[in-house]
N, C-alpha and C positions, 0 to 999 in steps of 0.2 A: 179260710181256704189254704190249702197246702202251698208251700213255696216250691220253686223248681228244684232246689236242693233236696227236698224231701222226696220228690218224684224219683230222682236218680238213685237215692239211697234205698228206696222201697220198691223199685221196679221188680226185683226178683220175687219178693213176697206177693206182689200183685199178680204177676204172671203165673206163679205156682199156686194161686188160689188160697194163700195163707192169711188173707185179711178178713176181718170181720165186716159186716154189712156197712156200717157207717164209715169205716176207713176206706173201704172200696168205693163207696159213693163219693166221698171227698176226692179220692184219687181220680175217678172218672170225670168229675166236674172240672178238675184242673186240666185234664187232657182235652176236654171239650173246648176250653178257653185258651189253651196254650199250644200253638202249633209246633213249637220247638220240642216240648216235652212229649207230645204225641209222636213226633218223628223219632225221638230218642227211644220211646217204648216200642214202637214198631220195628226199629232197627235192632233193638235188643232181642225181641221175639224172633226176628229173622235170623239173627246170629245163632240163637239157640237151636232153631230148626236146622240150620246148616250143619252145626256140630253133630246133631242127632243122626244126620244122613251120612256122616263120614264112615268109611269102612273101619271097623275097630281093629282088626288084626293087620291091616296093611299100612299103618302109619309108622314110618321109620323114625326112630328116636333122633337121628341127626336132623331130620326135617323139623321136628318139634323144637329142637334146640335153636335151629336157625331162625325159625319164626319168632320165638321168644326174644332172641337177640335183636331182630328187626323191630319188634314192638318196643323194646326197651330203648333202643337207639333213636326211635322216632320221637321220644318225649323231650 
């Protein structure tokens, strides 16, 4: 079975459908047993969907820079 670390490292590949059958099966088995990883992947998907909905031409560069600073400062 995959470890939680593998789930976080491979979440993008899973969401993008880039995994083979066996790898996807192992991934889904882990999600079925680990509520923390399931929540992580669900939140990851939600984040992707939110970004897709952002208006592309209306995002101000200053807002992007401020957001990046806040993320970096929160670590």
